[in-house]
N, CA, C and O atoms as a GROMACS GRO file, in nm:
protein
  576
    1MET      N    1   0.063  -0.154   0.001
    1MET     CA    2  -0.032   0.034   0.017
    1MET      C    3   0.056   0.151  -0.014
    1MET      O    4   0.121   0.185   0.085
    2HIS      N    5   0.071   0.206  -0.094
    2HIS     CA    6   0.143   0.341  -0.094
    2HIS      C    7   0.058   0.444  -0.059
    2HIS      O    8  -0.049   0.412  -0.111
    3SER      N    9   0.038   0.574   0.014
    3SER     CA   10  -0.004   0.681   0.034
    3SER      C   11   0.100   0.804   0.018
    3SER      O   12   0.221   0.804   0.044
    4GLN      N   13   0.018   0.909  -0.033
    4GLN     CA   14   0.110   1.001  -0.057
    4GLN      C   15   0.108   1.069   0.073
    4GLN      O   16   0.208   1.140   0.088
    5ILE      N   17   0.038   1.070   0.160
    5ILE     CA   18   0.057   1.122   0.352
    5ILE      C   19   0.159   1.090   0.385
    5ILE      O   20   0.212   1.172   0.461
    6LEU      N   21   0.248   0.959   0.352
    6LEU     CA   22   0.346   0.916   0.421
    6LEU      C   23   0.446   0.947   0.398
    6LEU      O   24   0.537   0.900   0.466
    7ALA      N   25   0.473   1.035   0.297
    7ALA     CA   26   0.569   1.143   0.242
    7ALA      C   27   0.602   1.284   0.381
    7ALA      O   28   0.701   1.332   0.437
    8PRO      N   29   0.483   1.299   0.385
    8PRO     CA   30   0.538   1.409   0.517
    8PRO      C   31   0.580   1.366   0.634
    8PRO      O   32   0.675   1.418   0.693
    9VAL      N   33   0.490   1.238   0.694
    9VAL     CA   34   0.537   1.169   0.803
    9VAL      C   35   0.664   1.176   0.777
    9VAL      O   36   0.708   1.257   0.858
   10VAL      N   37   0.779   1.123   0.686
   10VAL     CA   38   0.857   1.098   0.678
   10VAL      C   39   0.970   1.200   0.686
   10VAL      O   40   1.071   1.195   0.756
   11ALA      N   41   0.926   1.306   0.586
   11ALA     CA   42   0.984   1.423   0.619
   11ALA      C   43   1.003   1.494   0.740
   11ALA      O   44   1.110   1.551   0.762
   12LEU      N   45   0.870   1.499   0.856
   12LEU     CA   46   0.886   1.546   0.988
   12LEU      C   47   1.016   1.416   1.071
   12LEU      O   48   1.127   1.453   1.111
   13VAL      N   49   0.977   1.298   1.077
   13VAL     CA   50   1.057   1.266   1.121
   13VAL      C   51   1.183   1.268   1.157
   13VAL      O   52   1.229   1.248   1.269
   14ALA      N   53   1.281   1.311   0.981
   14ALA     CA   54   1.378   1.378   0.944
   14ALA      C   55   1.397   1.508   0.957
   14ALA      O   56   1.497   1.549   0.898
   15TRP      N   57   1.330   1.590   1.018
   15TRP     CA   58   1.328   1.686   1.025
   15TRP      C   59   1.314   1.655   1.222
   15TRP      O   60   1.286   1.770   1.256
   16SER      N   61   1.317   1.609   1.295
   16SER     CA   62   1.275   1.576   1.398
   16SER      C   63   1.478   1.554   1.382
   16SER      O   64   1.563   1.610   1.452
   17LEU      N   65   1.490   1.498   1.318
   17LEU     CA   66   1.647   1.403   1.360
   17LEU      C   67   1.715   1.547   1.349
   17LEU      O   68   1.784   1.588   1.442
   18VAL      N   69   1.695   1.621   1.235
   18VAL     CA   70   1.808   1.781   1.210
   18VAL      C   71   1.790   1.842   1.342
   18VAL      O   72   1.891   1.870   1.407
   19MET      N   73   1.676   1.866   1.389
   19MET     CA   74   1.638   1.908   1.492
   19MET      C   75   1.746   1.894   1.681
   19MET      O   76   1.785   1.966   1.772
   20LEU      N   77   1.747   1.730   1.634
   20LEU     CA   78   1.854   1.685   1.729
   20LEU      C   79   1.978   1.675   1.703
   20LEU      O   80   2.044   1.658   1.805
   21VAL      N   81   2.028   1.677   1.624
   21VAL     CA   82   2.178   1.739   1.609
   21VAL      C   83   2.199   1.906   1.578
   21VAL      O   84   2.301   1.974   1.563
   22TRP      N   85   2.062   1.936   1.578
   22TRP     CA   86   2.116   2.094   1.609
   22TRP      C   87   2.160   2.122   1.729
   22TRP      O   88   2.263   2.180   1.765
   23MET      N   89   2.030   2.051   1.815
   23MET     CA   90   2.048   2.071   2.023
   23MET      C   91   2.166   2.004   2.026
   23MET      O   92   2.246   2.060   2.101
   24MET      N   93   2.209   1.905   1.974
   24MET     CA   94   2.372   1.866   2.014
   24MET      C   95   2.474   1.946   2.008
   24MET      O   96   2.566   1.958   2.089
   25ALA      N   97   2.449   2.018   1.876
   25ALA     CA   98   2.582   2.107   1.830
   25ALA      C   99   2.613   2.260   1.892
   25ALA      O  100   2.714   2.330   1.901
   26THR      N  101   2.455   2.278   1.934
   26THR     CA  102   2.434   2.392   2.010
   26THR      C  103   2.460   2.384   2.159
   26THR      O  104   2.527   2.470   2.215
   27ARG      N  105   2.397   2.257   2.238
   27ARG     CA  106   2.408   2.247   2.360
   27ARG      C  107   2.576   2.188   2.417
   27ARG      O  108   2.623   2.226   2.524
   28MET      N  109   2.647   2.092   2.325
   28MET     CA  110   2.790   2.082   2.399
   28MET      C  111   2.815   2.216   2.390
   28MET      O  112   2.737   2.283   2.457
   29PRO      N  113   2.882   2.268   2.341
   29PRO     CA  114   2.959   2.368   2.316
   29PRO      C  115   2.901   2.454   2.484
   29PRO      O  116   2.960   2.463   2.592
   30ALA      N  117   2.784   2.498   2.445
   30ALA     CA  118   2.684   2.566   2.592
   30ALA      C  119   2.741   2.494   2.714
   30ALA      O  120   2.807   2.572   2.783
   31LEU      N  121   2.736   2.392   2.754
   31LEU     CA  122   2.723   2.279   2.906
   31LEU      C  123   2.906   2.296   2.873
   31LEU      O  124   2.949   2.238   2.973
   32LYS      N  125   3.013   2.333   2.806
   32LYS     CA  126   3.162   2.286   2.806
   32LYS      C  127   3.171   2.419   2.856
   32LYS      O  128   3.240   2.421   2.958
   33LYS      N  129   3.112   2.576   2.810
   33LYS     CA  130   3.122   2.674   2.857
   33LYS      C  131   3.078   2.726   2.988
   33LYS      O  132   3.119   2.830   3.041
   34ALA      N  133   2.994   2.645   3.034
   34ALA     CA  134   2.911   2.665   3.145
   34ALA      C  135   2.982   2.565   3.262
   34ALA      O  136   2.948   2.552   3.380
   35GLY      N  137   3.072   2.512   3.202
   35GLY     CA  138   3.149   2.447   3.335
   35GLY      C  139   3.142   2.261   3.388
   35GLY      O  140   3.210   2.189   3.460
   36ILE      N  141   3.002   2.244   3.292
   36ILE     CA  142   2.918   2.136   3.291
   36ILE      C  143   3.024   2.042   3.241
   36ILE      O  144   3.088   2.060   3.138
   37ASP      N  145   3.040   1.910   3.345
   37ASP     CA  146   3.089   1.775   3.281
   37ASP      C  147   3.039   1.682   3.270
   37ASP      O  148   3.023   1.608   3.367
   38MET      N  149   3.002   1.654   3.159
   38MET     CA  150   2.894   1.565   3.123
   38MET      C  151   2.912   1.392   3.156
   38MET      O  152   2.837   1.294   3.144
   39SER      N  153   3.064   1.415   3.208
   39SER     CA  154   3.079   1.254   3.233
   39SER      C  155   3.032   1.260   3.451
   39SER      O  156   3.034   1.167   3.532
   40LYS      N  157   3.013   1.345   3.463
   40LYS     CA  158   2.961   1.349   3.603
   40LYS      C  159   2.809   1.409   3.616
   40LYS      O  160   2.769   1.424   3.732
   41ALA      N  161   2.742   1.436   3.537
   41ALA     CA  162   2.595   1.454   3.511
   41ALA      C  163   2.513   1.342   3.564
   41ALA      O  164   2.528   1.221   3.549
   42ARG      N  165   2.387   1.438   3.656
   42ARG     CA  166   2.370   1.291   3.633
   42ARG      C  167   2.203   1.335   3.572
   42ARG      O  168   2.173   1.453   3.560
   43GLY      N  169   2.107   1.226   3.537
   43GLY     CA  170   1.947   1.265   3.479
   43GLY      C  171   1.868   1.404   3.522
   43GLY      O  172   1.937   1.488   3.580
   44GLY      N  173   1.760   1.428   3.502
   44GLY     CA  174   1.724   1.539   3.530
   44GLY      C  175   1.570   1.570   3.494
   44GLY      O  176   1.480   1.486   3.495
   45ARG      N  177   1.558   1.686   3.466
   45ARG     CA  178   1.425   1.678   3.445
   45ARG      C  179   1.446   1.759   3.272
   45ARG      O  180   1.558   1.791   3.233
   46PRO      N  181   1.325   1.781   3.187
   46PRO     CA  182   1.334   1.877   3.060
   46PRO      C  183   1.413   2.009   3.116
   46PRO      O  184   1.378   2.019   3.234
   47GLY      N  185   1.451   2.053   3.103
   47GLY     CA  186   1.465   2.211   3.117
   47GLY      C  187   1.534   2.236   3.251
   47GLY      O  188   1.517   2.338   3.318
   48ILE      N  189   1.610   2.140   3.282
   48ILE     CA  190   1.699   2.180   3.408
   48ILE      C  191   1.773   2.237   3.359
   48ILE      O  192   1.840   2.278   3.454
   49LEU      N  193   1.850   2.302   3.206
   49LEU     CA  194   1.953   2.370   3.221
   49LEU      C  195   1.904   2.516   3.194
   49LEU      O  196   1.964   2.624   3.196
   50ASP      N  197   1.788   2.484   3.169
   50ASP     CA  198   1.737   2.679   3.211
   50ASP      C  199   1.812   2.757   3.288
   50ASP      O  200   1.846   2.697   3.391
   51GLY      N  201   1.858   2.880   3.281
   51GLY     CA  202   1.936   2.907   3.367
   51GLY      C  203   2.097   2.901   3.392
   51GLY      O  204   2.174   2.992   3.421
   52MET      N  205   2.123   2.745   3.368
   52MET     CA  206   2.240   2.721   3.387
   52MET      C  207   2.293   2.698   3.254
   52MET      O  208   2.356   2.593   3.242
   53VAL      N  209   2.284   2.763   3.165
   53VAL     CA  210   2.351   2.748   2.991
   53VAL      C  211   2.277   2.870   2.942
   53VAL      O  212   2.177   2.926   2.985
   54ASP      N  213   2.338   2.890   2.861
   54ASP     CA  214   2.314   3.086   2.744
   54ASP      C  215   2.173   3.002   2.720
   54ASP      O  216   2.148   2.883   2.737
   55GLU      N  217   2.082   3.122   2.669
   55GLU     CA  218   1.953   3.082   2.661
   55GLU      C  219   1.906   3.032   2.521
   55GLU      O  220   1.826   2.939   2.510
   56ARG      N  221   1.974   3.119   2.386
   56ARG     CA  222   2.013   3.100   2.291
   56ARG      C  223   2.049   2.918   2.301
   56ARG      O  224   1.984   2.863   2.211
   57ALA      N  225   2.098   2.856   2.350
   57ALA     CA  226   2.165   2.742   2.346
   57ALA      C  227   2.051   2.641   2.370
   57ALA      O  228   2.059   2.530   2.318
   58GLN      N  229   1.945   2.673   2.447
   58GLN     CA  230   1.888   2.593   2.532
   58GLN      C  231   1.728   2.612   2.390
   58GLN      O  232   1.644   2.525   2.410
   59TRP      N  233   1.694   2.703   2.273
   59TRP     CA  234   1.609   2.693   2.197
   59TRP      C  235   1.586   2.554   2.118
   59TRP      O  236   1.476   2.498   2.113
   60PRO      N  237   1.712   2.505   2.052
   60PRO     CA  238   1.693   2.402   2.016
   60PRO      C  239   1.626   2.272   2.059
   60PRO      O  240   1.553   2.192   2.001
   61ALA      N  241   1.692   2.282   2.216
   61ALA     CA  242   1.642   2.156   2.284
   61ALA      C  243   1.465   2.132   2.313
   61ALA      O  244   1.396   2.030   2.314
   62HIS      N  245   1.428   2.308   2.339
   62HIS     CA  246   1.275   2.317   2.375
   62HIS      C  247   1.216   2.292   2.240
   62HIS      O  248   1.116   2.221   2.228
   63ASN      N  249   1.271   2.344   2.145
   63ASN     CA  250   1.185   2.263   2.023
   63ASN      C  251   1.241   2.138   1.954
   63ASN      O  252   1.209   2.108   1.840
   64TYR      N  253   1.327   2.067   2.029
   64TYR     CA  254   1.334   1.939   2.003
   64TYR      C  255   1.244   1.868   2.108
   64TYR      O  256   1.242   1.745   2.098
   65ILE      N  257   1.190   1.909   2.180
   65ILE     CA  258   1.080   1.866   2.316
   65ILE      C  259   0.954   1.868   2.232
   65ILE      O  260   0.884   1.768   2.215
   66HIS      N  261   0.924   2.023   2.164
   66HIS     CA  262   0.821   2.047   2.116
   66HIS      C  263   0.753   1.963   1.986
   66HIS      O  264   0.630   1.956   1.976
   67LEU      N  265   0.847   1.895   1.882
   67LEU     CA  266   0.847   1.802   1.793
   67LEU      C  267   0.823   1.699   1.886
   67LEU      O  268   0.738   1.624   1.836
   68MET      N  269   0.854   1.665   1.981
   68MET     CA  270   0.821   1.517   2.036
   68MET      C  271   0.641   1.500   2.095
   68MET      O  272   0.581   1.393   2.105
   69GLU      N  273   0.603   1.596   2.117
   69GLU     CA  274   0.457   1.617   2.171
   69GLU      C  275   0.342   1.596   2.051
   69GLU      O  276   0.306   1.484   2.015
   70GLN      N  277   0.295   1.704   2.001
   70GLN     CA  278   0.198   1.733   1.932
   70GLN      C  279   0.166   1.648   1.793
   70GLN      O  280   0.060   1.601   1.750
   71PRO      N  281   0.341   1.646   1.724
   71PRO     CA  282   0.367   1.599   1.579
   71PRO      C  283   0.345   1.449   1.617
   71PRO      O  284   0.356   1.365   1.528
   72THR      N  285   0.314   1.408   1.751
   72THR     CA  286   0.256   1.236   1.784
   72THR      C  287   0.133   1.227   1.739
   72THR      O  288   0.120   1.124   1.674
   73ILE      N  289   0.014   1.306   1.748
   73ILE     CA  290  -0.062   1.338   1.719
   73ILE      C  291  -0.118   1.318   1.588
   73ILE      O  292  -0.221   1.252   1.577
   74PHE      N  293  -0.051   1.376   1.469
   74PHE     CA  294  -0.020   1.417   1.375
   74PHE      C  295   0.040   1.302   1.328
   74PHE      O  296  -0.064   1.275   1.268
   75TYR      N  297   0.119   1.201   1.297
   75TYR     CA  298   0.165   1.063   1.303
   75TYR      C  299   0.043   0.930   1.280
   75TYR      O  300   0.018   0.845   1.196
   76ALA      N  301  -0.007   0.973   1.405
   76ALA     CA  302  -0.145   0.889   1.465
   76ALA      C  303  -0.238   0.913   1.324
   76ALA      O  304  -0.259   0.825   1.241
   77ILE      N  305  -0.287   1.046   1.317
   77ILE     CA  306  -0.374   1.043   1.220
   77ILE      C  307  -0.381   1.022   1.088
   77ILE      O  308  -0.484   0.984   1.033
   78CYS      N  309  -0.204   1.061   0.988
   78CYS     CA  310  -0.180   1.049   0.920
   78CYS      C  311  -0.194   0.862   0.893
   78CYS      O  312  -0.275   0.816   0.813
   79PHE      N  313  -0.094   0.767   0.980
   79PHE     CA  314  -0.172   0.649   0.990
   79PHE      C  315  -0.305   0.594   0.910
   79PHE      O  316  -0.328   0.541   0.801
   80ALA      N  317  -0.387   0.642   1.036
   80ALA     CA  318  -0.511   0.560   0.979
   80ALA      C  319  -0.572   0.696   0.882
   80ALA      O  320  -0.687   0.661   0.852
   81LEU      N  321  -0.557   0.778   0.845
   81LEU     CA  322  -0.558   0.828   0.709
   81LEU      C  323  -0.545   0.734   0.614
   81LEU      O  324  -0.641   0.680   0.557
   82ALA      N  325  -0.390   0.703   0.587
   82ALA     CA  326  -0.357   0.585   0.508
   82ALA      C  327  -0.429   0.485   0.521
   82ALA      O  328  -0.484   0.440   0.420
   83LEU      N  329  -0.442   0.446   0.601
   83LEU     CA  330  -0.530   0.252   0.646
   83LEU      C  331  -0.643   0.276   0.562
   83LEU      O  332  -0.667   0.223   0.453
   84LEU      N  333  -0.734   0.391   0.646
   84LEU     CA  334  -0.846   0.477   0.575
   84LEU      C  335  -0.857   0.423   0.409
   84LEU      O  336  -0.944   0.352   0.359
   85GLY      N  337  -0.741   0.482   0.348
   85GLY     CA  338  -0.759   0.509   0.209
   85GLY      C  339  -0.766   0.641   0.195
   85GLY      O  340  -0.773   0.679   0.078
   86ALA      N  341  -0.766   0.705   0.260
   86ALA     CA  342  -0.752   0.847   0.254
   86ALA      C  343  -0.701   0.970   0.251
   86ALA      O  344  -0.740   1.085   0.270
   87GLY      N  345  -0.574   0.898   0.212
   87GLY     CA  346  -0.399   0.987   0.274
   87GLY      C  347  -0.376   1.037   0.132
   87GLY      O  348  -0.270   1.095   0.105
   88ASP      N  349  -0.449   1.020   0.059
   88ASP     CA  350  -0.391   1.081  -0.073
   88ASP      C  351  -0.440   1.219  -0.108
   88ASP      O  352  -0.474   1.283  -0.008
   89GLY      N  353  -0.453   1.282  -0.221
   89GLY     CA  354  -0.520   1.438  -0.287
   89GLY      C  355  -0.488   1.561  -0.115
   89GLY      O  356  -0.382   1.579  -0.054
   90VAL      N  357  -0.651   1.631  -0.083
   90VAL     CA  358  -0.628   1.725  -0.011
   90VAL      C  359  -0.516   1.679   0.135
   90VAL      O  360  -0.424   1.754   0.167
   91ASN      N  361  -0.545   1.549   0.211
   91ASN     CA  362  -0.554   1.537   0.307
   91ASN      C  363  -0.349   1.540   0.311
   91ASN      O  364  -0.272   1.560   0.405
   92ALA      N  365  -0.328   1.518   0.195
   92ALA     CA  366  -0.158   1.478   0.189
   92ALA      C  367  -0.103   1.573   0.164
   92ALA      O  368   0.020   1.584   0.155
   93TRP      N  369  -0.215   1.689   0.140
   93TRP     CA  370  -0.154   1.838   0.109
   93TRP      C  371  -0.170   1.855   0.209
   93TRP      O  372  -0.068   1.796   0.246
   94ILE      N  373  -0.225   1.896   0.322
   94ILE     CA  374  -0.286   1.905   0.458
   94ILE      C  375  -0.186   1.889   0.493
   94ILE      O  376  -0.125   1.987   0.535
   95ALA      N  377  -0.122   1.759   0.493
   95ALA     CA  378  -0.008   1.696   0.605
   95ALA      C  379   0.106   1.739   0.527
   95ALA      O  380   0.209   1.697   0.582
   96CYS      N  381   0.132   1.806   0.422
   96CYS     CA  382   0.243   1.884   0.325
   96CYS      C  383   0.274   2.004   0.449
   96CYS      O  384   0.376   2.019   0.516
   97ALA      N  385   0.151   2.076   0.451
   97ALA     CA  386   0.122   2.221   0.546
   97ALA      C  387   0.130   2.197   0.666
   97ALA      O  388   0.154   2.309   0.712
   98TYR      N  389   0.128   2.141   0.734
   98TYR     CA  390   0.110   2.106   0.837
   98TYR      C  391   0.307   2.043   0.893
   98TYR      O  392   0.322   2.096   1.003
   99VAL      N  393   0.364   2.009   0.879
   99VAL     CA  394   0.502   1.985   0.868
   99VAL      C  395   0.540   2.089   0.810
   99VAL      O  396   0.600   2.152   0.897
  100GLY      N  397   0.542   2.150   0.710
  100GLY     CA  398   0.606   2.298   0.676
  100GLY      C  399   0.600   2.380   0.758
  100GLY      O  400   0.703   2.434   0.798
  101LEU      N  401   0.492   2.409   0.800
  101LEU     CA  402   0.435   2.469   0.941
  101LEU      C  403   0.519   2.489   1.088
  101LEU      O  404   0.563   2.578   1.162
  102ARG      N  405   0.507   2.323   1.073
  102ARG     CA  406   0.611   2.261   1.215
  102ARG      C  407   0.756   2.303   1.163
  102ARG      O  408   0.812   2.347   1.263
  103VAL      N  409   0.824   2.310   1.078
  103VAL     CA  410   0.976   2.361   1.012
  103VAL      C  411   0.972   2.462   1.030
  103VAL      O  412   1.068   2.502   1.096
  104LEU      N  413   0.871   2.566   0.989
  104LEU     CA  414   0.853   2.709   1.016
  104LEU      C  415   0.926   2.717   1.162
  104LEU      O  416   1.039   2.748   1.198
  105HIS      N  417   0.796   2.669   1.232
  105HIS     CA  418   0.826   2.659   1.402
  105HIS      C  419   0.939   2.684   1.434
  105HIS      O  420   0.991   2.778   1.493
  106SER      N  421   0.992   2.546   1.368
  106SER     CA  422   1.164   2.523   1.476
  106SER      C  423   1.266   2.616   1.428
  106SER      O  424   1.355   2.663   1.498
  107LEU      N  425   1.243   2.643   1.289
  107LEU     CA  426   1.344   2.807   1.274
  107LEU      C  427   1.331   2.919   1.327
  107LEU      O  428   1.424   2.997   1.346
  108VAL      N  429   1.214   2.937   1.357
  108VAL     CA  430   1.158   3.054   1.430
  108VAL      C  431   1.254   2.999   1.599
  108VAL      O  432   1.361   3.051   1.631
  109GLN      N  433   1.221   2.946   1.639
  109GLN     CA  434   1.217   2.899   1.804
  109GLN      C  435   1.383   2.839   1.801
  109GLN      O  436   1.434   2.866   1.910
  110ALA      N  437   1.455   2.785   1.736
  110ALA     CA  438   1.588   2.790   1.741
  110ALA      C  439   1.703   2.962   1.698
  110ALA      O  440   1.818   3.002   1.720
  111THR      N  441   1.585   3.005   1.635
  111THR     CA  442   1.722   3.161   1.573
  111THR      C  443   1.658   3.257   1.705
  111THR      O  444   1.716   3.271   1.813
  112PHE      N  445   1.514   3.324   1.664
  112PHE     CA  446   1.563   3.447   1.685
  112PHE      C  447   1.362   3.438   1.781
  112PHE      O  448   1.318   3.548   1.818
  113ASN      N  449   1.285   3.327   1.804
  113ASN     CA  450   1.239   3.298   1.929
  113ASN      C  451   1.128   3.405   1.954
  113ASN      O  452   1.113   3.475   2.054
  114LYS      N  453   1.038   3.402   1.812
  114LYS     CA  454   0.955   3.582   1.860
  114LYS      C  455   0.866   3.490   1.891
  114LYS      O  456   0.833   3.412   1.802
  115VAL      N  457   0.807   3.478   2.027
  115VAL     CA  458   0.681   3.429   2.067
  115VAL      C  459   0.537   3.464   1.988
  115VAL      O  460   0.448   3.384   1.959
  116ALA      N  461   0.540   3.574   1.968
  116ALA     CA  462   0.394   3.618   1.883
  116ALA      C  463   0.405   3.532   1.751
  116ALA      O  464   0.307   3.542   1.678
  117VAL      N  465   0.518   3.440   1.701
  117VAL     CA  466   0.566   3.419   1.513
  117VAL      C  467   0.524   3.351   1.565
  117VAL      O  468   0.402   3.356   1.578
  118ARG      N  469   0.622   3.215   1.647
  118ARG     CA  470   0.575   3.096   1.711
  118ARG      C  471   0.426   3.050   1.742
  118ARG      O  472   0.354   2.976   1.675
  119PHE      N  473   0.408   3.099   1.831
  119PHE     CA  474   0.227   3.091   1.842
  119PHE      C  475   0.170   3.100   1.716
  119PHE      O  476   0.092   3.010   1.685
  120SER      N  477   0.195   3.198   1.628
  120SER     CA  478   0.055   3.211   1.474
  120SER      C  479   0.113   3.091   1.416
  120SER      O  480   0.023   3.020   1.370
  121LEU      N  481   0.225   3.042   1.402
  121LEU     CA  482   0.242   2.898   1.306
  121LEU      C  483   0.192   2.798   1.440
  121LEU      O  484   0.106   2.718   1.403
  122PHE      N  485   0.216   2.789   1.537
  122PHE     CA  486   0.135   2.686   1.618
  122PHE      C  487  -0.009   2.678   1.615
  122PHE      O  488  -0.075   2.579   1.646
  123VAL      N  489  -0.057   2.796   1.572
  123VAL     CA  490  -0.205   2.772   1.578
  123VAL      C  491  -0.266   2.733   1.462
  123VAL      O  492  -0.370   2.668   1.462
  124LEU      N  493  -0.178   2.789   1.311
  124LEU     CA  494  -0.187   2.738   1.205
  124LEU      C  495  -0.162   2.610   1.198
  124LEU      O  496  -0.229   2.553   1.112
  125SER      N  497  -0.096   2.551   1.251
  125SER     CA  498  -0.046   2.423   1.232
  125SER      C  499  -0.118   2.321   1.281
  125SER      O  500  -0.112   2.206   1.238
  126THR      N  501  -0.229   2.384   1.427
  126THR     CA  502  -0.290   2.304   1.477
  126THR      C  503  -0.440   2.285   1.404
  126THR      O  504  -0.505   2.180   1.403
  127VAL      N  505  -0.481   2.420   1.341
  127VAL     CA  506  -0.592   2.359   1.245
  127VAL      C  507  -0.532   2.262   1.135
  127VAL      O  508  -0.594   2.161   1.101
  128ALA      N  509  -0.417   2.295   1.083
  128ALA     CA  510  -0.406   2.171   0.987
  128ALA      C  511  -0.430   2.045   1.019
  128ALA      O  512  -0.491   1.968   0.945
  129LEU      N  513  -0.373   2.008   1.156
  129LEU     CA  514  -0.406   1.908   1.263
  129LEU      C  515  -0.567   1.907   1.305
  129LEU      O  516  -0.594   1.802   1.364
  130ALA      N  517  -0.653   1.973   1.294
  130ALA     CA  518  -0.795   1.928   1.377
  130ALA      C  519  -0.816   1.908   1.188
  130ALA      O  520  -0.785   1.789   1.178
  131ALA      N  521  -0.842   1.947   1.072
  131ALA     CA  522  -0.839   1.918   0.932
  131ALA      C  523  -0.814   1.756   0.949
  131ALA      O  524  -0.904   1.675   0.971
  132LEU      N  525  -0.710   1.733   0.940
  132LEU     CA  526  -0.679   1.600   0.902
  132LEU      C  527  -0.759   1.510   1.044
  132LEU      O  528  -0.741   1.390   1.025
  133THR      N  529  -0.824   1.531   1.150
  133THR     CA  530  -0.851   1.470   1.203
  133THR      C  531  -1.031   1.459   1.188
  133THR      O  532  -1.095   1.357   1.212
  134LEU      N  533  -1.077   1.560   1.153
  134LEU     CA  534  -1.217   1.602   1.077
  134LEU      C  535  -1.221   1.488   0.970
  134LEU      O  536  -1.292   1.389   0.981
  135HIS      N  537  -1.125   1.514   0.848
  135HIS     CA  538  -1.126   1.469   0.748
  135HIS      C  539  -1.134   1.296   0.824
  135HIS      O  540  -1.228   1.225   0.789
  136ALA      N  541  -1.044   1.247   0.911
  136ALA     CA  542  -1.052   1.114   0.919
  136ALA      C  543  -1.181   1.032   1.027
  136ALA      O  544  -1.213   0.918   1.059
  137ALA      N  545  -1.212   1.132   1.047
  137ALA     CA  546  -1.375   1.106   1.118
  137ALA      C  547  -1.506   1.047   1.035
  137ALA      O  548  -1.583   0.953   1.053
  138LEU      N  549  -1.488   1.177   0.910
  138LEU     CA  550  -1.583   1.172   0.817
  138LEU      C  551  -1.558   1.027   0.759
  138LEU      O  552  -1.646   0.941   0.747
  139THR      N  553  -1.441   1.014   0.730
  139THR     CA  554  -1.390   0.947   0.656
  139THR      C  555  -1.471   0.786   0.705
  139THR      O  556  -1.553   0.735   0.628
  140ILE      N  557  -1.437   0.722   0.837
  140ILE     CA  558  -1.479   0.645   0.946
  140ILE      C  559  -1.680   0.655   0.918
  140ILE      O  560  -1.764   0.570   0.889
  141LEU      N  561  -1.687   0.787   0.943
  141LEU     CA  562  -1.872   0.788   0.916
  141LEU      C  563  -1.891   0.709   0.806
  141LEU      O  564  -1.960   0.606   0.810
  142HIS      N  565  -1.823   0.758   0.687
  142HIS     CA  566  -1.917   0.738   0.580
  142HIS      C  567  -1.834   0.598   0.538
  142HIS      O  568  -1.886   0.524   0.455
  143GLN      N  569  -1.742   0.572   0.579
  143GLN     CA  570  -1.762   0.400   0.559
  143GLN      C  571  -1.835   0.318   0.637
  143GLN      O  572  -1.828   0.196   0.625
  144SER      N  573  -1.886   0.358   0.695
  144SER     CA  574  -1.954   0.285   0.849
  144SER      C  575  -2.132   0.221   0.736
  144SER      O  576  -2.223   0.160   0.793
   0.00000   0.00000   0.00000
């Protein structure tokens, strides 16, 4: 089975990996600069380094965490649409829009981090996610 909606799923996974590398490339020098010895560091909670390292070094890390949150719902709804046979056409385009908006959100958050811009991109991506969910629900109702 091939469904067009799987391409944006793969693209967002790939982007998440890019953000993981960006986070590591930014955070490692910041940890060294802050005098944090990774060989002696113990586990903590997300955000524990806030205030300990340069704020800008934390932005990619915060975004990586965001990419592990709402996009999990995106993956689920895309797989549902693919399995329902509704992963092509408009749904694939909406999924591409969602990924594009999330990439823009990442770039904003990891660079200049203007909350108003980030929030606007988040809202738009959430609308796309809601549209995909509505289309999946309507497909299920129609097939019943």
